N, C-alpha and C positions, 0 to 999 in steps of 0.2 A: 878513603880514596881522595886523591887530590882534586881540587875544584876544576883544574884544566882538563883532567881526564873525564870528569863528569860532563863538562861542556862538550868535549869531543864526542862522547857517546850520544848526547842529545842531538848534536849536529848530524851525526851519522844516521840517527833514526829519522830525523826530519828529511834528509836526503832520500832515504829509502821510501818514505811516504810520498815525496814529490815524484820519484821515479814511477811508483805505482800509479799515481794519478795521471801522470803524463802518458804512460803506456796505455791507459784506458782511454784517454781522450784523444791523443794525437799519435797515430801509428807511425808517423815519420820519425825515425831515430835521429835524423839531423836536428830536428827541432828540439827533441829531448836533450841531446847532448849540449846544444848551445845554451839552453836554459840552465842545465846543471852546471855548466862551466861558469856561468854568471853567479850562481849560488855558491859554488866553490870559492870563487874570487872574493865574494863578500864575506864568507865565513872565515877564510884565511886572514883577511885583513882585520876582522874582529878579534880572532884569536891572537894575532900579532900585537894588536893594540892592548889586549888584556895582559899579555905576557910583559909587554913594555911597561905597563902601569904597575904590575906586580914588582918588577925589578926596581922601578923608581921608588915605590913605597918601601921596599926593603932597604934601599940606600938612605932614604930619609929617616927611617926608624933606627938606624945605627947610631 
């Protein structure tokens, strides 16, 4: 399995855990979604950086 696929699976499981915790603590769905959007933005930027680094590494190793 590719490393990026593993990372995506880990991120998805962390999101699910956060959703469960937020559902238990804060019944307001507006709060849940705003926090989840922030998490999504952070994870997307991390995945983007990781893929950019992988591309750069592959170019340097040629």
